[in-house]
C-alpha positions as CSV (number, residue, x, y, z in Angstrom):
1,M,-14.4,8.0,25.9
2,Q,-15.8,6.4,22.8
3,Q,-15.0,2.7,22.0
4,K,-14.5,1.1,18.6
5,T,-14.4,-2.6,17.9
6,F,-12.7,-4.3,15.0
7,V,-12.8,-8.0,14.2
8,I,-9.5,-9.5,12.8
9,E,-10.3,-12.6,10.8
10,G,-7.3,-14.7,11.9
11,S,-8.0,-17.5,9.4
12,R,-7.1,-15.0,6.6
13,I,-3.6,-14.6,8.0
14,N,-1.3,-17.3,6.5
15,A,1.9,-15.1,6.1
16,I,3.1,-11.7,7.0
17,P,1.7,-9.9,3.9
18,D,-1.7,-11.4,4.8
19,F,-1.5,-9.8,8.3
20,Y,-1.1,-6.4,6.6
21,A,-3.9,-7.1,4.1
22,E,-6.2,-7.8,7.0
23,I,-5.1,-4.7,8.9
24,N,-5.6,-2.6,5.8
25,R,-9.1,-4.1,5.3
26,L,-10.0,-3.1,8.8
27,F,-8.3,0.2,9.4
28,M,-7.6,1.7,6.0
29,A,-10.8,1.1,4.0
30,G,-11.6,4.8,3.8
31,E,-8.1,5.9,2.8
32,D,-6.7,6.2,-0.7
33,W,-3.5,4.5,0.4
34,K,-2.6,1.4,2.2
35,L,-0.2,0.5,5.1
36,G,2.9,-1.3,3.9
37,N,4.4,-4.4,5.4
38,S,6.0,-2.4,8.3
39,L,6.0,-2.9,12.0
40,D,6.7,0.8,12.5
41,G,3.8,1.6,10.2
42,F,1.5,-0.7,12.2
43,N,2.6,1.0,15.4
44,D,2.0,4.4,13.9
45,L,-1.5,3.2,12.8
46,L,-2.3,2.3,16.4
47,H,-1.4,5.7,17.6
48,G,-4.2,7.0,15.5
49,G,-4.7,10.1,13.4
50,F,-5.2,8.3,10.1
51,G,-7.3,5.3,9.1
52,A,-10.1,4.2,11.3
53,I,-8.4,5.1,14.6
54,T,-8.5,8.8,15.5
55,G,-6.4,8.4,18.6
56,D,-8.9,9.5,21.2
57,E,-11.0,6.4,21.6
58,R,-10.6,2.9,23.1
59,V,-10.2,0.1,20.6
60,V,-11.1,-3.5,21.0
61,L,-9.5,-5.9,18.6
62,V,-11.6,-9.1,18.5
63,W,-9.1,-11.6,17.0
64,K,-10.8,-14.6,15.6
65,D,-8.7,-17.8,15.0
66,I,-5.8,-16.2,16.9
67,A,-4.1,-19.5,17.2
68,H,-4.0,-19.8,13.4
69,S,-2.5,-16.3,13.1
70,K,0.1,-17.1,15.8
71,A,1.2,-20.2,13.9
72,A,1.3,-18.4,10.6
73,L,3.4,-15.6,12.1
74,G,5.6,-18.0,14.0
75,V,9.2,-19.1,13.7
76,E,9.2,-19.9,10.0
77,A,7.6,-16.7,8.9
78,T,9.9,-14.7,11.3
79,R,13.0,-16.5,10.0
80,K,12.0,-15.6,6.4
81,Y,11.4,-12.0,7.5
82,Y,14.9,-11.7,9.1
83,E,16.5,-13.4,6.1
84,E,14.9,-10.9,3.8
85,K,16.3,-8.1,5.9
86,L,19.7,-9.7,5.6
87,S,19.6,-10.2,1.8
88,P,22.5,-8.6,-0.2
89,G,22.0,-4.9,-0.7
90,A,19.2,-4.7,1.8
91,P,19.4,-1.2,3.6
92,F,18.8,-2.6,7.1
93,N,21.0,-2.8,10.1
94,R,22.7,-6.2,9.5
95,R,24.1,-6.6,13.0
96,Y,20.6,-6.1,14.5
97,F,18.9,-8.6,12.3
98,E,21.7,-11.1,12.6
99,E,21.3,-11.0,16.3
100,K,17.5,-11.3,16.1
101,L,17.8,-14.3,13.7
102,K,20.4,-15.9,16.1
103,E,18.0,-15.4,19.1
104,L,15.1,-17.0,17.1
105,E,17.3,-19.9,16.0
106,E,18.3,-20.5,19.7
107,G,14.7,-20.5,20.7
108,R,14.8,-17.3,22.8
109,G,13.7,-14.8,20.2
110,Q,10.3,-13.3,19.5
111,T,8.2,-14.4,16.6
112,Y,6.6,-11.9,14.3
113,F,3.3,-12.6,16.1
114,D,5.0,-11.9,19.5
115,I,6.3,-8.6,18.1
116,V,2.8,-7.6,16.8
117,M,1.3,-8.4,20.2
118,E,4.1,-6.4,22.0
119,I,3.3,-3.4,19.8
120,I,-0.4,-3.7,20.6
121,A,0.4,-4.0,24.3
122,D,2.3,-0.7,24.1
123,H,-1.0,1.1,23.4
124,P,-3.0,1.2,26.6
125,D,-6.3,2.1,24.9
126,I,-6.2,-1.0,22.7
127,T,-7.3,-4.4,24.0
128,V,-7.1,-7.7,22.2
129,V,-9.9,-10.3,22.8
130,S,-9.4,-13.8,21.5
131,A,-12.5,-15.2,19.8
């Protein structure tokens, strides 16, 4: 099985939109469209079939400055993300995001970084290496 390696420049990630800008830089360079700020879209990307992942290779993500990314996608960024999902008129499941925000505030919820890492972990052919 073929292997592809991608280097995430973690120092470029200072907020959630920066994470997607970095993902688009790495995986969507040859496409005429970009991935939106969507965890579901990120998960779909990792399944392959569009962008740089075809779906039939092993992928190594070398994540430089991962501690910087972890802090940038931490509690504050996650709180803002949930609050945006709860804004008036937002079409999202309010009860779900209220519960997630409550868990975060109580110190038992996942950060955005944790969610990203969980999504990656659900793809057995993808490995993250901290650099």
